[in-house]
C-alpha positions in Angstrom: 36.3 -4.8 -8.5 34.8 -4.0 -11.9 31.9 -1.7 -12.4 28.4 -3.1 -12.8 26.4 -1.5 -15.6 23.2 -1.5 -13.7 21.4 0.7 -11.1 19.6 -2.3 -9.7 22.3 -3.3 -7.1 22.6 0.3 -6.0 18.8 0.6 -5.4 18.6 -2.7 -3.6 21.7 -1.9 -1.6 20.3 1.4 -0.4 17.0 -0.2 0.5 18.9 -2.9 2.6 20.9 -0.2 4.3 17.7 1.7 5.2 16.2 -1.6 6.6 19.4 -2.1 8.7 19.0 1.4 10.2 15.3 0.6 10.9 16.3 -2.6 12.7 18.4 -0.6 15.2 15.2 0.9 16.6 13.7 -2.3 18.0 17.3 -3.4 18.9 17.7 -0.4 21.1 14.1 -0.9 22.5 14.9 -4.5 23.3 18.0 -3.5 25.3 16.0 -0.8 27.1 13.2 -3.2 28.0 15.5 -6.0 29.0 14.5 -8.3 26.1 16.8 -10.3 23.8 18.4 -8.0 21.2 19.9 -10.8 19.2 16.9 -11.2 16.9 17.4 -7.7 15.6 21.2 -7.5 15.8 21.9 -10.4 13.4 19.4 -9.2 10.7 20.7 -5.7 11.0 24.2 -6.9 10.5 23.2 -9.0 7.5 21.2 -6.2 5.9 24.0 -3.7 6.4 26.6 -6.0 5.0 24.5 -7.0 2.0 23.5 -3.5 1.3 27.1 -2.2 1.4 28.3 -5.0 -0.9 25.6 -4.3 -3.4 26.2 -0.5 -3.3 29.9 -1.1 -4.0 29.1 -3.5 -6.8 27.3 -0.7 -8.4 30.3 1.7 -8.2 29.2 3.9 -11.1 31.8 5.5 -13.3 29.3 8.1 -14.4 27.9 8.9 -10.9 24.4 10.1 -10.8 24.1 10.6 -14.5 23.5 6.9 -15.2 19.9 6.0 -16.2 17.7 3.1 -15.1 16.4 1.0 -18.0 12.8 -0.2 -18.2 13.5 -3.9 -17.6 15.9 -3.0 -14.8 13.1 -0.8 -13.2 10.6 -3.7 -13.5 13.1 -6.0 -11.8 13.6 -3.5 -9.0 9.9 -3.0 -8.4 9.2 -6.7 -8.2 12.4 -7.8 -6.4 12.6 -5.2 -3.7 9.8 -6.7 -1.6 11.0 -10.3 -1.3 14.6 -9.0 -1.0 13.7 -6.9 2.0 11.4 -9.6 3.4 14.3 -12.1 3.6 16.0 -9.8 6.1 12.9 -8.5 7.9 11.4 -11.9 8.5 14.4 -13.0 10.6 13.3 -11.2 13.9 10.0 -13.2 13.9 11.9 -16.4 13.7 14.8 -15.6 16.1 12.4 -14.2 18.7 10.4 -17.5 18.4 7.1 -15.7 17.9 6.8 -17.7 14.6 8.3 -21.1 13.9 7.6 -21.5 10.2 9.8 -19.7 7.7 6.8 -19.5 5.3 4.7 -17.8 8.1 7.5 -15.4 8.9 8.0 -14.5 5.2 4.2 -14.0 4.9 4.2 -11.8 8.1 7.1 -9.7 6.8 5.6 -9.4 3.3 2.2 -8.4 4.7 3.9 -5.6 6.7 6.1 -4.4 3.9 3.2 -4.2 1.4 1.0 -2.6 4.2 -1.6 -5.3 3.6 -2.5 -5.8 7.3 -3.0 -9.6 7.3 -1.2 -11.5 10.0 -0.5 -14.9 11.5 -0.3 -13.3 14.9 -2.6 -11.4 17.3 -0.3 -8.5 18.2 -2.2 -7.5 21.4 -1.3 -11.0 22.7 2.4 -10.9 21.6 4.5 -10.5 24.8 7.7 -9.5 23.1 7.2 -5.8 22.9 10.2 -5.2 20.6 8.7 -7.5 18.0 5.4 -5.5 18.1 7.4 -2.4 17.6 9.3 -4.0 14.7 6.0 -4.9 13.0 4.8 -1.3 13.2 8.1 0.1 12.0 8.2 -2.4 9.2 4.8 -1.2 7.9 6.1 2.3 7.9 9.2 1.3 6.1 7.1 -0.6 3.6 5.0 2.5 2.9 8.1 4.5 2.4 9.5 2.0 0.0 6.2 2.2 -2.0 6.5 6.0 -2.1 10.0 5.6 -3.4 8.9 3.1 -6.1 5.9 5.3 -7.0 7.9 8.5 -7.6 11.2 7.1 -8.8 10.6 3.8 -10.6 7.0 3.2 -11.6 6.8 5.9 -14.2 9.8 4.4 -16.0 7.9 1.0 -16.3 4.3 2.2 -17.0 5.0 5.3 -19.0 3.6 7.5 -16.2 0.0 6.3 -16.8 -2.2 7.5 -14.0 0.6 9.8 -12.7 0.3 12.5 -15.3 -3.5 12.6 -16.0 -3.7 16.3 -15.1 -1.4 19.2 -15.3 -1.7 19.9 -11.6 -0.5 16.5 -10.5 2.0 16.0 -13.3 5.3 14.3 -12.3 8.5 15.6 -13.8 10.1 12.1 -14.0 13.6 11.3 -15.1 15.3 7.8 -15.0 18.6 9.6 -14.0 19.6 8.6 -10.5 20.2 12.0 -9.1 16.9 13.3 -10.3 15.2 10.2 -9.0 16.6 10.9 -5.6 15.2 14.5 -5.7 11.7 13.2 -6.4 12.1 10.6 -3.6 12.9 13.4 -1.1 9.7 15.3 -2.1 7.5 12.3 -1.5 9.2 11.1 1.7 9.1 14.6 3.2 5.3 14.7 3.1 5.2 11.1 4.3 7.4 11.9 7.4 5.4 15.1 8.1 2.1 13.2 8.1 3.6 10.7 10.5 4.6 13.4 12.9 1.1 15.1 12.7 -0.6 11.7 13.2 1.6 10.9 16.2 0.4 14.2 17.9 -3.3 13.4 17.0 -3.1 9.9 18.5 -1.3 11.3 21.6 -4.1 13.9 22.1 -6.6 11.0 21.6 -5.2 9.3 24.7 -2.4 7.0 23.6 1.0 7.0 25.3 3.8 8.6 23.3 5.3 5.3 22.0 1.9 3.8 21.2 0.9 7.0 19.4 4.1 6.9 17.2 3.7 3.2 16.3 0.0 3.6 15.6 0.8 6.7 13.4 3.4 4.7 11.5 0.9 1.9 10.7 -1.9 4.4 9.8 0.1 6.7 7.5 1.6 3.6 5.7 -2.0 2.3 5.1 -1.1 -0.8 7.1 -4.2 -1.1 9.2 -5.5 -4.1 11.2 -8.7 -6.1 11.3 -8.5 -6.3 15.1 -11.2 -3.9 16.3 -9.9 -4.3 19.9 -7.3 -1.6 19.0 -10.1 1.0 19.1 -12.4 -0.6 21.6 -10.7 0.9 24.7 -11.9 4.4 23.6 -15.6 4.3 23.6 -15.9 8.1 23.0 -14.6 7.9 19.5 -11.5 10.0 20.0 -9.2 7.3 18.7 -11.3 6.8 15.6 -11.3 10.5 15.0 -7.5 10.7 15.2 -7.2 7.6 12.9 -9.9 9.0 10.5 -8.1 12.3 10.1 -4.8 10.6 9.5 -6.2 8.2 6.9 -8.0 11.1 5.2 -4.8 13.0 4.6 -2.6 9.9 4.0 -5.0 8.9 1.2 -4.3 12.1 -0.7 -1.7 12.5 -3.5 1.6 13.1 -1.6 3.3 14.7 -4.6 0.4 17.1 -5.1 0.6 18.0 -1.3 4.3 18.6 -1.6 3.8 20.8 -4.7 1.0 22.8 -3.0 3.2 23.3 0.2 6.3 24.1 -1.8 4.6 26.8 -3.9 2.3 27.9 -1.1 -0.6 27.6 -3.5 -3.0 25.5 -1.5 -5.8 26.2 -4.0 -4.1 23.5 -6.2 -5.5 20.9 -3.9 -9.1 21.7 -4.3 -8.7 22.4 -8.0 -7.6 18.9 -8.5 -10.4 16.7 -9.9 -9.2 13.5 -8.2 -9.1 15.2 -4.8 -12.6 16.5 -5.2 -13.8 13.0 -6.2 -11.9 11.7 -3.1 -13.7 14.0 -0.7 -17.1 13.4 -2.4 -16.6 9.7 -2.3 -15.8 9.7 1.5 -18.8 12.0 2.3 -21.2 10.0 0.1 -20.0 6.6 1.4 -20.0 7.8 5.0 -23.6 9.0 4.8 -24.7 5.8 2.9 -23.0 3.5 5.4 -24.4 5.5 8.4 -27.9 5.3 7.0 -27.6 1.5 6.5 -26.3 1.0 10.0 -29.0 3.3 11.5 -32.0 2.0 9.7 -31.1 -1.6 8.9 -28.6 -2.6 11.7 -30.4 -0.5 14.3 -27.3 1.2 15.7 -27.6 4.4 17.7 -27.3 7.6 15.6 -24.0 8.6 17.0 -22.5 5.1 16.6 -23.9 4.9 13.0 -22.2 8.1 12.0 -19.0 7.2 13.9 -18.6 3.8 12.4 -20.0 4.7 9.0 -17.5 7.5 8.3 -14.6 5.8 9.9 -14.9 2.7 7.8 -15.6 4.6 4.7 -12.3 6.4 5.1 -10.5 3.2 6.2 -11.6 1.1 3.2 -11.4 3.8 0.5 -7.8 4.6 1.5 -7.2 0.8 1.7 -5.8 1.3 5.3 -8.1 -1.4 6.6 -8.5 -0.4 10.2 -11.6 -1.9 11.8 -13.4 -0.4 14.8 -16.4 -2.8 15.0 -17.2 -6.5 14.3 -17.9 -6.1 10.6 -18.9 -9.8 10.2 -22.1 -8.8 12.1 -23.1 -6.0 9.7 -25.6 -6.3 6.9 -24.5 -7.9 3.6 -25.0 -4.6 1.8 -22.6 -2.7 4.1 -19.9 -5.4 3.9 -20.1 -5.7 0.1 -20.0 -1.9 -0.2 -16.8 -1.8 1.9 -15.3 -4.4 -0.3 -16.1 -2.2 -3.3 -14.4 0.8 -1.7 -11.3 -1.3 -1.2 -11.2 -2.1 -4.9 -11.6 1.6 -5.8 -8.9 2.9 -3.5 -7.8 6.5 -2.8 -5.8 9.0 -4.8 -2.9 8.2 -7.1 0.3 9.2 -5.4 -0.8 7.9 -2.0 0.6 4.8 -0.2 -2.6 2.9 -0.5 -3.6 0.3 -3.0 -6.7 -0.4 -5.2 -7.5 0.8 -8.7 -7.4 4.5 -7.6 -10.1 7.1 -8.1 -8.7 8.8 -11.2 -8.5 5.6 -13.1 -12.0 4.7 -12.1 -13.2 8.1 -13.4 -11.4 7.5 -16.7 -13.0 4.1 -17.0 -16.5 5.6 -16.4 -15.9 8.3 -19.0 -14.6 5.7 -21.5 -17.8 3.8 -21.1 -19.9 6.9 -21.6 -17.8 7.8 -24.6 -18.4 4.4 -26.2 -22.2 4.8 -25.7 -22.1 8.2 -27.5 -20.0 6.7 -30.3 -22.6 3.9 -30.7 -25.4 6.4 -31.0 -23.4 8.8 -33.2 -20.8 6.8 -35.2 -19.2 9.8 -36.8 -18.9 11.9 -33.6 -15.3 12.5 -32.4 -15.4 12.1 -28.6 -12.6 13.3 -26.4 -12.1 12.2 -22.8 -11.1 15.0 -20.6 -10.0 15.2 -17.0 -9.6 18.6 -15.4 -10.2 20.2 -18.8 -7.3 18.3 -20.4 -7.7 15.5 -22.9 -6.6 12.1 -21.8 -4.2 10.6 -24.4 -5.4 7.4 -26.1 -2.2 5.7 -24.9 -3.0 6.4 -21.3 -6.7 5.4 -21.7 -5.5 2.1 -23.2 -3.1 1.4 -20.4 -5.8 2.0 -17.8 -8.2 -0.4 -19.6 -5.4 -3.0 -19.7 -4.6 -2.5 -16.0 -8.3 -2.9 -15.1 -8.6 -6.1 -17.1 -5.4 -7.5 -15.5 -6.5 -6.4 -12.0 -9.8 -8.3 -12.4 -8.2 -11.3 -14.0 -5.6 -11.6 -11.2 -8.4 -11.2 -8.6 -10.5 -14.1 -9.9 -7.5 -16.3 -10.5 -6.2 -15.7 -7.0 -9.7 -16.4 -5.5 -9.7 -19.7 -7.4 -6.3 -20.8 -6.1 -7.1 -19.7 -2.5 -10.3 -21.7 -2.6 -8.1 -24.8 -2.9 -7.2 -24.3 0.8 -10.8 -25.1 1.8 -12.0 -21.5 2.2 -15.6 -20.8 1.4 -16.2 -18.9 -1.8 -16.8 -15.4 -0.4 -14.0 -15.7 2.1 -11.6 -16.8 -0.6 -12.6 -13.8 -2.7 -12.3 -11.5 0.3 -8.8 -12.7 1.1 -7.8 -12.3 -2.6 -9.2 -8.8 -2.6 -7.4 -8.0 0.6 -4.0 -9.2 -0.8 -4.5 -7.5 -4.2 -5.7 -4.1 -2.8 -3.4 -4.1 0.3 -6.6 -4.0 2.4 -6.2 -7.0 4.7 -9.3 -6.1 6.6 -11.3 -7.1 3.6 -10.7 -10.7 4.6 -12.6 -10.1 7.8 -15.8 -8.8 6.1 -17.4 -12.3 6.0 -15.7 -14.0 8.9 -12.6 -13.5 11.1 -9.7 -14.8 9.0 -6.3 -15.2 10.6 -3.4 -16.9 8.7 -1.9 -19.0 11.5 -3.9 -22.0 10.3 -3.0 -21.6 6.6 -0.7 -24.1 5.0 2.7 -22.8 3.9 1.8 -22.8 0.1 -1.1 -20.6 0.8 1.0 -18.1 2.8 3.6 -18.0 0.0 0.9 -17.6 -2.7 -0.8 -14.8 -0.8 2.6 -13.1 -0.5 3.0 -13.2 -4.3 -0.5 -11.6 -4.7 0.5 -8.9 -2.3 3.5 -8.1 -4.5 1.4 -8.1 -7.6 -0.9 -5.6 -6.1 2.0 -3.3 -5.0 3.8 -3.4 -8.4 0.6 -2.7 -10.4 1.0 -6.0 -12.3 2.8 -4.4 -15.3 6.2 -4.9 -13.9 5.6 -8.6 -13.3 4.4 -9.0 -16.9 7.4 -7.2 -18.3 9.7 -9.7 -16.4 7.5 -12.6 -17.5 7.8 -11.5 -21.1 11.5 -11.1 -20.9 11.8 -14.6 -19.3 9.8 -16.1 -22.1 11.9 -14.4 -24.7 15.1 -15.6 -23.0 13.8 -19.2 -22.8 12.9 -19.1 -26.5 16.3 -17.8 -27.5 18.3 -20.3 -25.5 16.0 -23.4 -25.7 
């Protein structure tokens, strides 16, 4: 078999092999619980065979020295999600919990992109191995995003947003062996957070298996709009465990690894984005608590409990819900939607614009005001005492414009399904920011009723939010160029 001059088959093959290994977990659980294991055996076999075939096609003559090109990186970022979804959707169909391929694809894509929307109510699903698979799929999807973030995204976007400060700079290389080294750093922190979160949930009162599955969903920023998941613990212990997990999972994973590896934990607090992150959670928590206490007339303890929990949940785009948000005041719900757009730290598994980019946008606006007042003044935008390169500032402006444009265009398309205006915008925001609970801010929204075209379109928006839009535009540009050359 001849060599393939591309790292794309190798990357997709390795991801398929990882998914095949993940499918063995619910397969073993199904055998242990006396359930049908066939829904997991066949997809595992297909994923393993497909992954091995792709890896062999990429038999590299130069080994780990081969580099991944920009267009190849963009194709990998966009293609990995539907590629994995084709395998991971099969258990939902084979176990007969979903009958529509479009619904199964949507369910799988939502879990992989850690969006948290669903066609199912998992507390009512009787096939326990499928529930386990959904939680594990969220965790795998978060891991895939970490891999994309540290190994592929910088090659596509020129590292914008990843190297805004010296303390969170990423030594990126498109060479395969060095990409693997960066992946190990990010995934080591990701796995450690999952282990710590499992202990916290266990101490909060969950059984060991439930604690592990809840930790996997939380660390991956998967979340759920079903507040019944927290209703059984009226003392707030479960919310505390989830809040602590989301707080740490929303931090820059690479910065955490660097601080741990060098044993210089002062690096964390000296990082401007992390300080903004902590301040944003504290300010948002107190603001929401005040609104719930004075306007919604909740008790003081419940106001503080729900205010801070949901501030962390939506700012990190995890999307866990511990109360019926549709009953809250319009101010509180709109503020939570705003937090979902902002997002947590760059380098975390969550979505949104990210705090560092929002800070750059604010400083760009202030700089333009100063230039208007003083046309001859040279204004330099600095973050953590370092100047932000004009190229990076331009990329962030472009990203913001594209983000807003995709949001309004998606809202317009989703409104064709008959959704009211605010619900259509909330669903679009949930898909684009990977915060599925945003869809429940104005009314409970499940997707079991949605037509197939809407489920597929929402899946596309989820991918756009995960790949930060640029990768899709690169492929679109290449497609247009190819069409012009050949037609």
